[in-house]
N, C-alpha and C positions, 0 to 999 in steps of 0.2 A: 504493500500500500504506500503510495507516494506521500511525501511530506505535505503537499498541497491538500490532499484528501484528509489527512489527519488534522490539518489546520481548519478545514471546513467543518469537520465533525466537532472539534473543540469549540469553534465559534457557535455552531448551532446548539451545542449543549449549554454553553454559557447564556445564550439568548433564552433557551427554554427554562433554565434555572431562574434567570431574572424575571421572566414572565410569571413563573410559578410564585416567586416571592412577592411580586406585585399583586397578583390575583388572590393570593391566600387570604389577606385581610378582608377583601370584598366578599369572598365566598363565605368566610366565617361570619361576617356581619349578616348575610342573608340567612344562613342556617340558624343562627341564634335568634333571629327575629321570629322564626317559626317554632321555637322551643316553648314548652309550657313554662309557666312562671317558676323561677328559682332553679331551673335545670342547668343554666350556664354557670352558676356559682358553685356547683358541687365540685368536690375533689375526689378523684381526678376529674378534670373537666371532660364533658362529653363532646365528641367531634361530630355527632349526628343526632338530630332530635329523636327522642324516644317515640314520639308520635307528632305528626305535623299539626300545628294549631294556628288558626287565624285569630286567636284571642287577643294578641297584642295589637294587631292592626284594627280589630274591632274597637278595642278600648281607645286607641289613639285617634281614630277617624270618625267613629259613630257618636251620635248624640244620644245620651242615655238618661233615663229617669231614675234619680237617686233621692230617696226620702221625699218624694213628692215634688222634686225640683229637677228641671232639665239641666244637664251638665255635659260639657265637652271641652276638650283641650284647644279648640279653635285652630286645629292644624290645617283643615281644608281651607278656611278663609285665609290663613296665613300663606298657604301654598299659592292661592290665586293672587294675593297681594305681591308675593315675590315674583311671580310670572309677569305681572303688570309692570312692576318697578324695573325688573331686569330688561324686559322688552323695550320699554320706553327709554330707559337710559342708554341702551345699545343703539336704538334708532337715532336718537338725538346726538349721541356721541359720534356716530359715524358721519352725520350731517355736518358736524363741526370739524372733526379731526382729519377726515380724508381730504377735503379741499385745502385745509391748512397745511397738511403735509406736502401736498402737491405744490402749493404756493411757495413754500420754503425751498423746494427742490428745483422748480423750473421758472418761476416768475421773478423778475427783477424789481425790487422796490427798496426805497430808502430805509436803512436800518435793519435790513434782513439779517446780516451777519451778526450784528449786535444782539438782536432778539434771539437768534439761534444759540449764541454763546450763553445768553441768560437762561434759556430753557435747559441747556445741558447742565449748567451750574445748579439749577433748581432741582435737578434729579437727586442730588445728594442730600436734600433736606427731607427728613422723614415726614410722612403725612400726618403722623400723630402730633407733631409740633404745632400744626395749624388748626387742630380740632377745637381747642378752647377759644381762640379768637374768632374762628368761623362760627362756633355756636353762639357766641355773644352777638355777632353781626346778624345772624339769622333770627335771633331772639328779637332784636330791634326791628327787623323787617317783617316779623310775624310769620316766619317760615318754620318755626319749631312745631313739632307734632303735625307735620304734613309731609306728603310724598315729595313735594317740591324741594323741601329741605334735604331729603334723602338723595334725590337725583342730581341736583345742581352741582355739588362739588366734584362729581366724577365725569362731567360732560366733556371737558376739554383736557384730557389727560396728556401730560407731556410725553410719556412713553408712546402713546398712540400716534401723536404727531410725528415724532422722530421715526417711528416704525414705518409709517407711510412715506415719509420723506426719503428714507433709505431705499425703499423699493422704487419710488418715482425717479430717483436719480438714474436708474438704469434704462429709462425710456429714452430712445435716441432723440437728440434735439432736432436732427434733420426731419424726423417725422412730424414734429410739431411745427417747425418752420414751413414745411411744405403745406400743411393745412392752413397756416396763416396766409401764405401766398395765394392760396385758392379762395381766400376771402372768409374763412371760417372764424367766427368770434371765439374769444377765450372760453365762453360758456359752452359753446358747441364742441370745441376741442376737448374740454374736460369731460363732457357727457358722452361723446361718441368715440373718443380715442383713448383717453386716459382711464376712464372707469372700466371699460372692458379689459384693458391690459392689467389693471390692478385688481381684478376680480378675486384671484386666490388670496391676495394680501388682505382684501376687504373682508372676505369670509373668515380668515384667520383672526383678524382684529375684532370682528363681531363676536366670535367665540370667546376671545380674551375678555371683552367687555361684558358679555353676558355672564360668564363665570365669575368675574370680579364682582359684579352687582349681586348675583345670586348668592355668593358665599360671604358677602359683606356682613359683618356682625357688629363691630364696635360702633361705627357711625350711626346706623339705624337704632342701636340700643341707646345712644346718647340723645338722638333727636326725637324719637317716637316715645310718647308717654301713654298713649291710648292703646289698650290691648286690641281694640278693633283694627288698628292699623299695623300691627306687628307683621314683620316679614318672617319667613320660615325659620332662619337661624335664631332669631330672637325668641320666637315662640317655642322652639325646641329647647333653648337655654332656660326659658321659664319653667318648662316641665322638668328639666334635669335638677332644678333646685329642690324639688319635692321627691323625685323618683330616681335619684342618682344610683341607688342600689338595685333598681329594677333593670338589669342589663338587657333583658329580652324586649322590654318596652322601648328602651333607648335605642336599641339596634333597629327596631321597626321604624322609629323616627329617623334614624340615619338612612335607612333604605328609601323612605319617602323623600328625603332631602336629595339623595344621590340620583334616583331614577330619572327625573326629568332631564338632568344634565346628560346622562348617558343616552337617552332617547334623542336629544338634540345632536350629540356629538357623532353618533354612528353614521347617519346619512351624510354628514358634512366632513368626515374625517379625511376624505380624499383631497378636498380643497384646503383643509387645515394643514395637512402634511406638506402639500406642494407649496403653500404660502409660507410655511415656517422654514422649510429647508431650502426652497428656491431663493426667495428674497430678491429675485431679479426678473426682468422681463426680456424675452428675446426680441431683438429689434429686426 
């Protein structure tokens, strides 16, 4: 057996081992969510449910009558809240960052290089540093305890602008100049030439934005005080304060939190990978 074949076998084995290590926590999370109460905390821990039970999902998602009063954890409303916030923040974020990234890459305007250096310098500042002054500003503007207060800080992300700019730099200037000579306006050039070329990058950026908004916990926790407005991570954290020892219930909540992201990622993974690894456009 040649050295090249041994190397291929070793590479495939390493990839399989890494895949197994990555998938093992997710598989364990799903299995525990179907276990009866208390089974995951036994020693030695069980690797498979003694019998499959929907009890944890029913308690987590269903509205129940307890002592004459209706009670639920408000996970389903929080799920819809997170979907709405993530979708809106992604859409608005793309409308701002994609044109901005293209402008920094291909358009000439006064102060462009200074603004670009300022954006790069601002990347080293942790976002948590701005949370207190931002909260005080939003409080004066009346945006606390509203979805506008949750969405606005993430709309024009510096990383997103630089990400699009880096991809737009690879678009040949000759292509854009030819369109200008043919009489195309800058708006038409952007809509009919630039956007189709940046489609993989845009899909990748949209996934980044959606995941960032979906997983955001600290800022919604600070801004939102009304339980009716809670996003999913905040609602799950509220449950964990009372049910931290209920591993099966918390794993069911983790599955509910993870599943929409997986459903979104699977059909878009081809664009995501090509945009993430390519980072360039063939001219």
